[in-house]
Structure formats: C-alpha cells, structure tokens
KEKE-3310 file (N, C-alpha, C; in steps of 0.2 Angstrom, whole numbers, plus 5000, padded with zeros to 4 digits):
npx = (5560:5551:5541:5537:5521:5513:5514:5504:5502:5511:5521:5531:5535:5531:5529:5517:5516:5510:5513:5519:5522:5531:5525:5535:5545:5560:5561:5565:5573:5571:5578:5573:5573:5572:5574:5590:5590:5591:5583:5589:5585:5571:5558:5549:5549:5539:5530:5521:5518:5527:5531:5530:5539:5541:5547:5557:5565:5567:5561:5562:5554:5551:5544:5535:5530:5521:5531:5545:5551:5551:5540:5545:5543:5539:5541:5534:5535:5531:5537:5536:5540:5546:5550:5561:5573:5579:5568:5566:5561:5567:5581:5597:5593:5580:5567:5564:5548:5540:5530:5515:5497:5492:5484:5487:5492:5494:5502:5504:5520:5525:5532:5532:5522:5505:5507:5505:5508:5504:5492:5496:5507:5506:5499:5495:5494:5484:5493:5505:5512:5519:5513:5519:5513:5509:5522:5521:5519:5507:5492:5483:5490:5499:5506:5507:5516:5527:5522:5530:5536:5537:5532:5524:5524:5512:5509:5496:5493:5482:5478:5487:5490:5494:5499:5489:5478:5478:5480:5496:5508:5518:5530:5537:5548:5545:5552:5547:5553:5557:5557:5569:5585:5594:5610:5621:5634:5646:5657:5673:5679:5694)
npy = (5555:5565:5572:5582:5584:5593:5610:5622:5636:5650:5664:5679:5681:5670:5653:5640:5624:5607:5593:5577:5567:5553:5539:5533:5542:5550:5560:5577:5592:5599:5605:5616:5617:5627:5628:5636:5641:5638:5635:5633:5621:5623:5617:5607:5590:5579:5569:5573:5587:5588:5595:5612:5628:5643:5658:5673:5661:5666:5682:5700:5714:5731:5742:5757:5774:5781:5789:5798:5788:5777:5763:5746:5735:5718:5706:5690:5674:5659:5642:5627:5610:5594:5578:5572:5560:5552:5549:5556:5569:5586:5585:5586:5583:5587:5593:5609:5615:5626:5641:5639:5641:5648:5651:5664:5667:5673:5667:5665:5666:5657:5664:5668:5667:5671:5677:5689:5695:5692:5700:5713:5716:5718:5717:5704:5702:5695:5692:5689:5700:5708:5721:5731:5736:5753:5761:5765:5771:5759:5760:5749:5738:5728:5738:5748:5746:5746:5740:5729:5712:5693:5682:5668:5667:5660:5649:5641:5628:5629:5619:5608:5593:5583:5566:5562:5569:5582:5599:5606:5614:5628:5637:5653:5662:5677:5692:5707:5723:5737:5754:5761:5758:5761:5766:5766:5776:5774:5784:5782:5785:5794)
npz = (6199:6197:6184:6170:6165:6157:6150:6156:6156:6149:6151:6149:6162:6170:6172:6171:6176:6174:6184:6187:6201:6206:6217:6224:6224:6230:6244:6245:6239:6223:6208:6195:6178:6163:6147:6146:6158:6175:6191:6206:6219:6219:6221:6233:6236:6245:6257:6267:6279:6293:6305:6311:6312:6321:6316:6320:6332:6344:6349:6351:6357:6358:6370:6368:6362:6371:6377:6371:6364:6350:6346:6345:6334:6330:6318:6314:6307:6299:6296:6287:6289:6282:6288:6281:6274:6283:6292:6304:6314:6315:6312:6302:6289:6286:6277:6271:6268:6265:6268:6278:6281:6296:6312:6323:6340:6357:6371:6389:6396:6409:6423:6436:6451:6448:6435:6423:6410:6397:6396:6395:6386:6373:6356:6343:6326:6313:6303:6309:6315:6328:6339:6351:6367:6374:6383:6397:6414:6418:6425:6427:6430:6442:6455:6446:6435:6420:6404:6400:6398:6396:6384:6375:6357:6347:6334:6325:6315:6301:6292:6292:6301:6315:6319:6327:6323:6327:6326:6319:6329:6332:6342:6348:6358:6365:6371:6378:6380:6391:6385:6386:6392:6406:6409:6422:6426:6436:6445:6451:6467:6473)
capx = (5553:5546:5541:5532:5516:5512:5514:5497:5502:5517:5522:5538:5537:5529:5527:5513:5516:5507:5519:5518:5527:5530:5524:5541:5550:5564:5560:5570:5572:5572:5580:5569:5576:5568:5579:5596:5589:5590:5582:5591:5580:5564:5552:5551:5545:5538:5523:5517:5521:5528:5531:5531:5543:5540:5554:5562:5563:5567:5560:5563:5550:5552:5538:5536:5524:5519:5536:5548:5554:5546:5539:5549:5538:5542:5537:5535:5534:5530:5539:5534:5546:5545:5555:5567:5575:5580:5562:5566:5561:5573:5588:5599:5591:5573:5565:5560:5543:5538:5525:5508:5492:5491:5481:5492:5490:5500:5501:5508:5526:5524:5539:5531:5515:5500:5510:5499:5511:5500:5486:5498:5513:5504:5494:5498:5489:5483:5499:5511:5515:5517:5513:5520:5509:5513:5527:5518:5517:5500:5488:5479:5495:5502:5511:5507:5522:5526:5519:5535:5535:5539:5526:5525:5520:5510:5506:5493:5492:5475:5476:5491:5489:5499:5497:5483:5473:5478:5484:5503:5509:5525:5531:5543:5548:5545:5553:5545:5557:5556:5559:5576:5589:5598:5616:5623:5641:5649:5664:5677:5682:5701)
capy = (5554:5570:5573:5587:5582:5598:5617:5624:5642:5653:5671:5680:5681:5665:5646:5636:5617:5601:5588:5570:5564:5546:5537:5531:5548:5551:5566:5582:5598:5598:5610:5617:5619:5629:5630:5636:5644:5633:5638:5628:5619:5627:5614:5602:5583:5576:5566:5577:5592:5585:5600:5619:5632:5650:5662:5670:5657:5671:5689:5705:5720:5737:5746:5764:5777:5786:5793:5800:5782:5773:5756:5741:5730:5711:5702:5683:5670:5651:5638:5620:5605:5587:5574:5570:5553:5548:5548:5558:5576:5590:5583:5590:5581:5589:5597:5615:5614:5633:5643:5636:5645:5647:5656:5667:5669:5674:5663:5667:5662:5658:5665:5669:5666:5676:5681:5692:5698:5692:5705:5720:5717:5721:5713:5700:5702:5689:5691:5688:5706:5710:5728:5732:5741:5759:5760:5765:5766:5756:5759:5743:5733:5728:5743:5753:5744:5746:5734:5724:5705:5688:5678:5664:5668:5653:5648:5634:5627:5628:5613:5603:5589:5578:5559:5561:5573:5588:5604:5607:5620:5630:5643:5657:5666:5684:5697:5714:5726:5744:5758:5763:5755:5766:5763:5770:5776:5776:5786:5779:5790:5792)
capz = (6202:6195:6177:6168:6161:6152:6151:6157:6153:6149:6150:6150:6169:6174:6168:6175:6173:6178:6185:6191:6206:6208:6224:6227:6223:6236:6247:6244:6235:6216:6203:6189:6172:6157:6142:6149:6165:6181:6197:6211:6225:6218:6223:6238:6235:6251:6257:6272:6283:6300:6310:6309:6316:6321:6315:6324:6337:6350:6347:6355:6355:6363:6372:6366:6360:6376:6378:6365:6361:6345:6347:6342:6332:6329:6313:6315:6301:6300:6290:6288:6287:6282:6292:6277:6272:6290:6295:6311:6314:6318:6310:6297:6282:6286:6271:6272:6263:6264:6273:6278:6284:6303:6316:6327:6346:6362:6377:6394:6398:6416:6426:6443:6453:6446:6430:6419:6405:6391:6395:6394:6382:6366:6352:6338:6321:6309:6299:6313:6317:6335:6340:6358:6370:6376:6388:6403:6418:6417:6432:6428:6432:6449:6456:6440:6431:6413:6400:6398:6400:6392:6382:6369:6351:6345:6327:6325:6308:6300:6288:6294:6307:6317:6318:6331:6320:6330:6322:6321:6333:6333:6347:6348:6364:6364:6376:6377:6385:6392:6379:6387:6397:6409:6411:6427:6425:6443:6445:6457:6471:6474)
cpx = (5548:5547:5536:5527:5514:5513:5507:5497:5509:5517:5529:5540:5535:5527:5523:5513:5512:5512:5516:5524:5526:5529:5530:5547:5554:5563:5566:5568:5574:5574:5574:5573:5571:5573:5586:5596:5587:5589:5583:5586:5574:5558:5554:5546:5545:5531:5518:5521:5521:5528:5532:5535:5541:5547:5552:5560:5563:5566:5561:5559:5551:5546:5540:5529:5522:5525:5539:5551:5549:5546:5544:5545:5542:5538:5539:5532:5533:5533:5538:5539:5543:5551:5561:5568:5576:5574:5561:5565:5566:5580:5590:5596:5583:5573:5561:5554:5540:5532:5518:5503:5491:5487:5486:5489:5496:5498:5506:5514:5527:5531:5538:5523:5511:5503:5504:5502:5507:5495:5489:5504:5511:5499:5498:5492:5488:5489:5505:5515:5513:5518:5514:5515:5513:5517:5524:5520:5509:5497:5484:5484:5497:5507:5512:5514:5521:5523:5524:5533:5538:5533:5528:5521:5519:5507:5503:5491:5484:5473:5481:5490:5494:5496:5491:5477:5473:5482:5491:5503:5516:5525:5537:5542:5549:5547:5551:5548:5555:5559:5566:5579:5594:5604:5619:5631:5644:5656:5667:5680:5689:5702)
cpy = (5559:5572:5578:5584:5586:5605:5619:5631:5645:5660:5673:5680:5675:5659:5642:5629:5612:5596:5582:5569:5557:5544:5536:5536:5549:5559:5571:5588:5596:5605:5610:5620:5621:5632:5630:5639:5638:5637:5632:5627:5623:5624:5608:5596:5580:5573:5570:5582:5588:5589:5607:5623:5640:5654:5669:5666:5661:5678:5694:5711:5725:5741:5753:5768:5783:5791:5795:5794:5778:5766:5752:5735:5723:5707:5694:5679:5663:5648:5631:5616:5598:5583:5572:5562:5549:5546:5551:5566:5580:5588:5586:5589:5583:5593:5603:5615:5621:5635:5640:5641:5643:5653:5658:5669:5670:5670:5666:5663:5663:5659:5666:5668:5672:5680:5683:5696:5698:5697:5712:5721:5720:5716:5709:5700:5696:5687:5690:5694:5708:5717:5728:5737:5748:5757:5760:5771:5765:5756:5753:5737:5734:5734:5748:5752:5746:5740:5729:5717:5700:5684:5673:5667:5661:5653:5641:5633:5626:5622:5607:5600:5585:5571:5557:5565:5580:5593:5605:5613:5622:5636:5647:5661:5673:5688:5704:5718:5733:5748:5760:5760:5760:5763:5768:5770:5779:5778:5784:5785:5789:5789)
cpz = (6200:6187:6175:6163:6155:6154:6151:6154:6153:6147:6151:6158:6173:6169:6173:6172:6178:6178:6188:6195:6208:6215:6227:6226:6230:6238:6246:6240:6228:6212:6198:6184:6166:6152:6146:6156:6170:6187:6202:6217:6224:6221:6228:6236:6242:6252:6262:6276:6290:6306:6307:6314:6316:6321:6316:6330:6344:6347:6352:6352:6360:6364:6369:6364:6365:6378:6371:6361:6356:6347:6343:6340:6330:6324:6314:6308:6303:6294:6292:6285:6287:6285:6288:6277:6278:6294:6302:6310:6318:6317:6304:6290:6281:6280:6272:6266:6261:6269:6273:6282:6291:6306:6322:6334:6351:6368:6383:6395:6405:6419:6434:6444:6450:6440:6425:6413:6399:6390:6393:6389:6375:6362:6346:6332:6317:6304:6303:6315:6324:6336:6348:6360:6371:6382:6395:6407:6417:6424:6433:6430:6439:6450:6450:6436:6424:6410:6397:6401:6395:6390:6376:6363:6348:6338:6327:6318:6307:6296:6289:6300:6309:6317:6322:6328:6323:6326:6324:6324:6333:6338:6346:6355:6363:6371:6374:6382:6385:6386:6380:6393:6400:6411:6416:6426:6432:6442:6451:6461:6472:6481)
residu = (GLY:VAL:THR:VAL:ARG:ARG:ILE:VAL:SER:ARG:THR:PRO:GLN:GLU:VAL:VAL:ALA:GLU:ILE:ASP:VAL:ALA:ALA:ASN:ALA:ILE:PRO:GLY:ARG:ARG:ASP:ILE:ALA:LEU:GLY:SER:THR:ILE:LEU:PRO:ASN:ALA:ILE:ALA:VAL:TYR:ASP:LYS:VAL:ASP:TYR:ILE:LYS:VAL:ILE:PRO:GLU:THR:GLY:VAL:SER:ARG:LEU:GLY:GLY:ALA:SER:GLN:HIS:PRO:LYS:GLY:TYR:GLN:GLN:PHE:GLU:VAL:MET:ALA:TYR:ASN:ARG:GLY:ILE:ASP:ASN:LYS:VAL:SER:THR:PRO:ASP:ASP:ILE:GLU:VAL:GLY:PRO:VAL:SER:VAL:ALA:TRP:SER:VAL:ASP:GLU:PHE:PRO:GLU:ARG:PHE:ASP:ASP:ASP:ASP:LYS:ARG:PHE:VAL:GLY:THR:LEU:ASP:SER:ASN:GLY:LEU:PHE:THR:PRO:ALA:PRO:ASP:GLY:PRO:ASN:PRO:GLU:ARG:LYS:GLN:SER:ALA:ASN:ASN:TYR:GLY:ASN:VAL:TRP:VAL:VAL:ALA:THR:ALA:GLN:ASN:GLU:LYS:ASP:ARG:TYR:GLY:LYS:PRO:LEU:VAL:GLY:LYS:SER:TYR:LEU:VAL:VAL:VAL:PRO:PRO:LEU:PHE:ILE:ILE:TRP:ASP:ARG:GLU:MET:ALA:PRO)
# end
C-alpha cells in the first residue's frame, strides 16, 4: 500500500522522497530500503492520531538548590498513537506514530482538602522540562513547609483532536520529593 513516487533530493546523509499511500493500506510500521540498506519500522502508516501519552507515565523530581543538595530535574516527552488494526485504543497492536506538538501545563493532583502543591513544586517549560522549586522551608506555605508535593503534568495536543473536536490530552503523575531522606538507625538495647 506504499509506493515511492519520486526522489525529491538525495545527499550522502539524507534522502527525501515523495510517496503515495493507498486509501486501503493496512495500518502499521513499514521498513524503508535503499539499495542494500534497510531501515526497519522507519515509517508509520495510519489514518489519524487517536491518543497521546506523556512519558514517563510517573516521574520523580527532587527539590534542591537552597541547601547543599542539587535539584533533580525531570524531562517529559509525548508520544502519539493510532488505534491499530483492531480499532481499539490502548491494545498491543497500537501504532506508535511519533511525537506531536503540545502545550505543557501542571495541574493539581488533589490529595487533601485545600491542596496547593501546584503553586509551590516548581515550573514546567514549553519543552516539557520540569524544574523543581528550592527545597525550603517556604514561609508562603502552610506551616512554612518545604515545596514538595504531587501534581499532574499535562500535555495538550496543538493539532490533534478527538472525535468531538477537542484537543487530545495526556497526563503523567509527578512526585516532587524533599532533597534528603533521613534514615533513622535505631540501635536495640540489650
């Protein structure tokens, strides 16, 4: 179901080709062969993006900077998927399409009444890099607590929509932890 129409340009490092994909082509990954060189699973044949995932699905970042402990950054990425031949999402035959353009944001992960972790844990840039806040204590927080907490990292697709015309959304759970865990070693009295 995939044929090369013409080679647009060619250099020792890159080949740009114009291809045709038949309307009835079976969705899936395809190898590309050029002479004796084969690139397995190089392109995906699909009709649309059905969902996106934020990777990692659970992340951990460490507060730091105000003390002697360095910050623990967390990089997030997004991957788009097609539903595959079985026409069902999140099954083994789904096709990894590749990254898509998204807008990144942080949402509260509600754990308790009046949860405010989102305000204090850190920032997420437009490339999905989470930078944790300084460790603390933070006088702006209740009881001058550190800036630790749990949040959702959210990717909202800029061009991919669901069947209702709304942008596709993926989430990852992020735990922002204190810079140092103290392990108490209790000696047993005889």
